[in-house]
N, C-alpha and C positions, 0 to 999 in steps of 0.2 A: 769500578767494578760491577755485573751484575750479581743482587742478592739471589737470585732464582730463574729457573728456568721454565718455560708453558709445558704444564702435564696434559691436561687433558683443557676442552670446555667440553662443559657438562649443563646439558639441558636438563632440567627437573620437569615430570610428566607423569602421566596417569599410567603409560603402561611404556616401559622401557623398549620392549622387544617390538613391537609394532613400531615404536617410533624411528628406532634405528634401522628398521628395515624399510621405510619411507626413507630414510637417508641414504640409505643402499642402493636403493632403486636411483635416487636423483645423482648421488656422487659414484657407485661404483663400492666395492669393498664387500664385506660380511659383516652382518648382524654378531657379535660373540658375547652369548650370556656369560655373568663370572660364575667360575659351578659354586661359588660360596656363598653366594648372594640371594639363591633363592628366585631369581630374576629381577631383583630392584635393583642391580647394574647390568649396564649392557655396554658393552664398545663395540666402536664400527671400525673394524679392521682392515689394510690394505688399502687404505687412503692416500695418497698425497696430502701435504699440507698437514694443516692443523689438527690432532688427537680430536675424535668427538666420544664422549660418553652420553651416557641416558641414566638417569637416576629415577627412582621412583619416587615419588611423592603424594603422601596420602592428603588430600582434598586441594591439591593443585587447582590453581585459578590461573589459567593464561589473561597474558598481558592484554591491553587494549591498544589499539592503534586507531586514528591516533586518540590521543588522548590527553589534555592538560595536566588533569588532576592523578595521571596512573602514568607514567612515561614506560615504553615499551623495554625500557632497561638496558638491551642490546638485540644486536638480529646478525644474523649471517648474510654477508653478500660473497653470491656465488655467481661466480662468471658462466655464459656461454657465446656462441659465435652465433647465436638464432633467438632472439627473445621468443619470436613466434611458437617456433617449436618446441621450445622448452617450456614455456609458457602451457602449451597442450598438455606436452608431458609431467609436469608435476600437476595439473588439472586434476588429472586420469591419476594419479597418484595417490588423490585426496586432500592436495592443497584448495586454500581458498583466495578468491582473490580480496587484497587489500587495497589499493591503489595500482591500477594500470589505466586510466583512461586517458592518459596524454603517451601516444602511441609512436611519437618522436625521440620523445625522453630515451636515456642511453640504460635506463632501468626501469624496473616494475617489483611492486611490493606484492606481496603474498605472506599466507600462513601454515603451517605446516597443518600435521591432522593435531595438534595438541597445541593451537595455537599462536606457536612461539612464531614472530615475524619472521621473515628472511627475504631478501631481493635478489631477482635475477636482473645480472649488471650485464651488460655485451661488450666482450671481451673486444680491444683496441685494434 
């Protein structure tokens, strides 16, 4: 028997509302600030799949990718039907390319505006 269920996947960042807005533009849904958190906690609502939330982290330092002395710790895999079209859109929203040189591979690696790595993965 399971001990717990997954509540949220929470990303620390300097500006929760801005980062939630980025992911709302990528995944759909709406960035919803918790009314009693003074903007330090924002949920992404109305999106199927695992729930995402964003938490203010003073002094936030984004993960390095790739860095053998400081692993990325986690990343999000986002499935898309067209890698080229999705890449264009996430870059326009403020993502940066981390590794996309192999255009034949089924995934490409980016960083969101706060520096968290994520992959765009071609759907099968």
